[in-house]
N, C-alpha and C positions, 0 to 999 in steps of 0.2 A: 284625665287619664284614669284616675281611680274609678270614676263613674262608669266609664266604658268597660273596665275590667269587671266591675260588679254586674253590669247588664249582661255581658257575655257569659259570666259564670252562672247567672240565673237561667239564661237561655239553655246552656249546656245541661244544667240540672233538670230543667223541664223536659228537654229532649230525652235524657236518660230515663227519667221517670215515666214518660209516655211510652217509650220502647219496652220497658219492664212491664208496664200495664198490659200492652198488647201481647206480650209473650205469655203472661200469666192469666189473661182474661179467659173465662170459660165459654168458649164458643162450641156449640154442639157440632160434633164431627160425624160424618157419615160412617156407619158401622160396616165392618167387613171381618172375615175370618181368614187368617193366614193358613194356607194349605201346605206350602212348601217354601223353604228358604234356600236360595242359591247365593253364591258369592256376590253377584252383581244385581240380582233381581229377586222378587218373590212372587209366588202364585197366590192369589186371593180369590175369595168368593164374596160378592156383594149381594145381599138380599134385595128384593124389590123396594123401591122408594118412590115417593112422589117428587117430581121435578117441575119447575117452571123453566121453560126454554124459549129462546128466541133464535130464529134463523135469519141470517143476514148475508149480503153479497160480499162480506169481508173475506180477504184472501190471506190475511196474516194475523199473527198474535196482536200486533200493534193496533190494527184496524178493529178487530173484534173486541179486544179488552176494554176499550173506552166506550164505544157505542153500545155494545151488548150489555156491559155492566150498568150503564145509565138507565137503560130500559128496565132491566130486572130489578135494580135498586129502587126505582120509582114504584114498582109494583109492591115490593115488600115494605116500603116506607109510607104506604097509605093510598097509593093510586090503584085502589081496588074497590069493588062494589060495597064492601063493608067499611071502607076507610080505616082498616085495621093495620097496625104495625105487625109485621111478621119478623121473627128473629132471624138474623143472618146466621148461616151455618157454613161449614167448610167440608170439603173443598168446593171451589167453583170449577165446573167442568167445561172444557172447551174442545170442540171438534173442528179443527181448522183444515179446510180443503181449498183447492184452487178455484172452485166455482162458488159454492155456498158453504158457510160455516155456521156453527151454532154454539151458544153459550147456555149453560143451565145452572140454576141454583137448586140445591137439594132443600126440600121443605122440612121444617122441624118435625120430629117423630110424632108429636101430639096432634098433627093434622091428618085428616082423611080426605078423600076426594069430595066427600059430602060437606065437611065443615071448613074446607080451605076457601078463603075469600076469592071471588072471581076477579081476574084482572080487568081494568078498564081498557087497557090496550089490547086490541084483538090480535095483534101479532105475537102475543105471549101465549104459548101453548102449555097447558098443564097435562102431564102424562105420568103414568106409572111405569117404571122400568121393569124389565124381566130380571130374574136372577142372572148374574153375570160372573163368569170365571175369567179373571184377567191376570196378565203378568204386569208387574209394576217395577219401575226403576225410579230412584229418588235423586234429586240434586238440590243444592242450596242457592242462595243469592237471588238476584232479580232475574226473572225469565225474559227471554227474547226469542225471536224466530230462529236464530242460529243455534242457541242452546237447545231449543225444543227439537230441532231437526237432528242435532248431534246425539242427544240422548235417545231419541227414537231409533236412530241407526244403531246405537250401541245395544239397545234392548233387542232389536231385530237380530243382530249378530249373535247375541247370547242365546236367544231362543233357538236359532238354527243350530248352534253348536251343541245345544242340549236336546235336540230332536223334538222340540215342542211346537206343535202346529198352532198357528195364530191366524186370525182373520179380522177383517174390518179395518177401520182407520185407527191410527195411533191418536190417543186423546191426551190432552194436557189437564192436570189437576193443580190448581193454585190454592194454597191454604192461608195466605196472609193478606191483611189489609194492604192496599197500595202504598201507604206511608210507613209501614213497618220496615225498619232498616236491618235489624239483627234477627237472627233465628228464623230466617225464611226457609220455607219448605215447598218444594215443587215435585211433581211426579209426572211421568209419562206412563200410560197404561194402554194395553191392547187386549182384546178378547182372545181367549185360547180355548182349544178343544181339550177338555179334561174329563177323565173317567171319574164320574161322580161317586163311584163305589169306593 
């Protein structure tokens, strides 16, 4: 009995320590500037970045999150022409649609199109994004298709109520490792028409 209590106590301590490490670990996060803060959402501008993306026939968060993540993780963990490890960044971008969906990893800021290793997998596309003005809403916990749809609808209603014009697909941003339990951060974003002056 004492042995099992000790083993369980050690496992609990290890779990807590690993969760604290994940919360405090310094992962490079995609930069943006906040333009306007509202009660339920904020308007941001994202500067151009380099992304590695994969497009799949997935129609749900569940389908895309596992298969898309595996492909992109292989690329940054050495499945590239240079056999180089590329640091993981956050957030992971997901554009989920009823026909084809995409997942993208933001490449670390120290890479350019010239020095970024080329993927071995030809289905991985390297692209540079354009500057993007977006509305963003945040939620905690583990993401799933129902939560993503619910927060996208909430963001849409808030934008309509504030007279802000939006366009394109609602996209999901995930900030945490799959095994992180506490302190999870998720966002839904959509592009908006914004007076740049």
